[in-house]
N, CA, C and O atoms as CSV, one atom per row, in Angstrom:
chain,resi,resn,atom,element,x,y,z
A,1,MET,N,N,-14.473,-31.541,-57.468
A,1,MET,CA,C,-13.886,-31.599,-58.829
A,1,MET,C,C,-14.666,-32.231,-59.806
A,1,MET,O,O,-15.498,-33.138,-59.750
A,2,LYS,N,N,-13.991,-31.220,-61.150
A,2,LYS,CA,C,-14.332,-31.887,-62.179
A,2,LYS,C,C,-13.811,-32.606,-63.494
A,2,LYS,O,O,-12.680,-32.565,-63.979
A,3,ARG,N,N,-14.620,-33.086,-63.813
A,3,ARG,CA,C,-13.212,-34.521,-64.663
A,3,ARG,C,C,-14.406,-34.507,-66.309
A,3,ARG,O,O,-15.614,-34.582,-66.531
A,4,THR,N,N,-13.214,-34.372,-67.059
A,4,THR,CA,C,-13.435,-33.739,-68.516
A,4,THR,C,C,-12.880,-35.464,-69.093
A,4,THR,O,O,-11.872,-36.127,-68.848
A,5,ALA,N,N,-13.883,-35.667,-69.788
A,5,ALA,CA,C,-12.983,-36.599,-71.051
A,5,ALA,C,C,-13.480,-35.936,-72.771
A,5,ALA,O,O,-14.417,-35.140,-72.835
A,6,THR,N,N,-12.911,-36.275,-73.749
A,6,THR,CA,C,-13.439,-35.778,-75.761
A,6,THR,C,C,-12.840,-37.760,-75.729
A,6,THR,O,O,-11.839,-38.357,-75.333
A,7,ALA,N,N,-13.976,-38.087,-76.304
A,7,ALA,CA,C,-13.333,-38.684,-77.474
A,7,ALA,C,C,-14.521,-37.837,-79.238
A,7,ALA,O,O,-15.498,-37.107,-79.399
A,8,GLN,N,N,-13.282,-38.795,-80.298
A,8,GLN,CA,C,-13.782,-38.852,-81.225
A,8,GLN,C,C,-13.745,-39.992,-82.489
A,8,GLN,O,O,-12.808,-40.678,-82.899
A,9,TRP,N,N,-14.963,-39.915,-82.871
A,9,TRP,CA,C,-14.738,-41.273,-84.077
A,9,TRP,C,C,-14.782,-40.384,-85.153
A,9,TRP,O,O,-15.311,-39.277,-85.053
A,10,LYS,N,N,-14.392,-40.693,-85.918
A,10,LYS,CA,C,-14.467,-40.973,-87.948
A,10,LYS,C,C,-14.952,-42.180,-88.286
A,10,LYS,O,O,-14.987,-43.186,-87.578
A,11,GLY,N,N,-15.392,-42.024,-89.593
A,11,GLY,CA,C,-16.211,-43.390,-90.535
A,11,GLY,C,C,-18.369,-42.932,-89.467
A,11,GLY,O,O,-18.886,-42.288,-88.554
A,12,ALA,N,N,-18.698,-44.003,-90.707
A,12,ALA,CA,C,-20.423,-43.837,-90.254
A,12,ALA,C,C,-20.402,-45.116,-89.299
A,12,ALA,O,O,-19.320,-45.528,-88.883
A,13,GLY,N,N,-21.031,-45.445,-89.118
A,13,GLY,CA,C,-21.238,-45.939,-87.487
A,13,GLY,C,C,-20.256,-47.139,-86.980
A,13,GLY,O,O,-19.077,-47.123,-86.624
A,14,ILE,N,N,-21.376,-48.358,-87.108
A,14,ILE,CA,C,-20.102,-49.328,-87.118
A,14,ILE,C,C,-18.918,-49.648,-88.182
A,14,ILE,O,O,-17.991,-50.271,-87.664
A,15,ASP,N,N,-18.763,-49.372,-89.478
A,15,ASP,CA,C,-17.633,-49.103,-89.753
A,15,ASP,C,C,-16.888,-47.744,-89.102
A,15,ASP,O,O,-15.721,-47.545,-89.438
A,16,GLY,N,N,-17.445,-46.939,-88.311
A,16,GLY,CA,C,-16.078,-46.130,-88.287
A,16,GLY,C,C,-15.138,-46.690,-86.828
A,16,GLY,O,O,-15.359,-47.730,-86.208
A,17,THR,N,N,-13.947,-45.557,-86.493
A,17,THR,CA,C,-13.148,-45.615,-85.300
A,17,THR,C,C,-13.124,-45.001,-84.910
A,17,THR,O,O,-13.398,-43.939,-85.467
A,18,GLY,N,N,-12.749,-45.039,-83.466
A,18,GLY,CA,C,-13.447,-43.699,-82.805
A,18,GLY,C,C,-11.708,-44.077,-81.331
A,18,GLY,O,O,-10.771,-44.875,-81.370
A,19,SER,N,N,-12.127,-42.999,-80.304
A,19,SER,CA,C,-10.832,-42.386,-79.365
A,19,SER,C,C,-11.695,-41.687,-78.710
A,19,SER,O,O,-12.576,-40.958,-79.166
A,20,LEU,N,N,-11.277,-42.054,-76.990
A,20,LEU,CA,C,-12.115,-42.440,-76.269
A,20,LEU,C,C,-10.209,-41.261,-75.062
A,20,LEU,O,O,-9.263,-41.676,-75.731
A,21,THR,N,N,-9.833,-40.699,-74.406
A,21,THR,CA,C,-8.953,-40.017,-74.097
A,21,THR,C,C,-10.247,-38.781,-72.358
A,21,THR,O,O,-11.338,-38.219,-72.260
A,22,THR,N,N,-8.989,-39.079,-71.478
A,22,THR,CA,C,-9.200,-38.671,-70.186
A,22,THR,C,C,-7.945,-38.131,-70.353
A,22,THR,O,O,-7.173,-38.506,-71.237
A,23,ARG,N,N,-7.580,-36.838,-69.147
A,23,ARG,CA,C,-6.347,-36.817,-68.415
A,23,ARG,C,C,-5.886,-37.401,-67.060
A,23,ARG,O,O,-4.921,-36.898,-66.485
A,24,SER,N,N,-6.708,-38.694,-66.418
A,24,SER,CA,C,-5.656,-38.780,-65.985
A,24,SER,C,C,-5.577,-40.222,-66.331
A,24,SER,O,O,-5.057,-41.083,-65.620
A,25,GLY,N,N,-6.312,-40.469,-67.844
A,25,GLY,CA,C,-5.753,-41.699,-68.987
A,25,GLY,C,C,-5.963,-42.302,-68.730
A,25,GLY,O,O,-5.079,-43.156,-68.792
A,26,ALA,N,N,-7.386,-42.815,-68.066
A,26,ALA,CA,C,-8.092,-44.068,-67.310
A,26,ALA,C,C,-8.482,-45.119,-68.344
A,26,ALA,O,O,-9.119,-46.163,-68.204
A,27,PHE,N,N,-7.963,-44.599,-69.346
A,27,PHE,CA,C,-8.587,-46.133,-71.102
A,27,PHE,C,C,-7.145,-45.685,-71.616
A,27,PHE,O,O,-7.138,-46.304,-72.680
A,28,GLN,N,N,-6.449,-45.309,-71.590
A,28,GLN,CA,C,-4.838,-45.817,-72.103
A,28,GLN,C,C,-4.335,-47.236,-72.293
A,28,GLN,O,O,-3.398,-47.349,-73.084
A,29,GLU,N,N,-4.807,-48.392,-71.683
A,29,GLU,CA,C,-4.923,-49.448,-71.471
A,29,GLU,C,C,-5.839,-49.983,-72.400
A,29,GLU,O,O,-4.944,-50.306,-73.182
A,30,GLN,N,N,-6.840,-50.344,-72.967
A,30,GLN,CA,C,-7.973,-49.782,-73.363
A,30,GLN,C,C,-8.323,-50.578,-74.959
A,30,GLN,O,O,-8.818,-49.703,-75.669
A,31,PRO,N,N,-8.218,-52.102,-75.848
A,31,PRO,CA,C,-8.144,-51.488,-76.808
A,31,PRO,C,C,-8.897,-50.789,-77.962
A,31,PRO,O,O,-8.269,-50.200,-78.842
């Protein structure tokens, strides 16, 4: 079984914002 996730980060260092998504939606409920 192959699992994948995608991460995106915008901005510099701790001032940026980001998101992490998976096909299963495992991280949808995380702040």
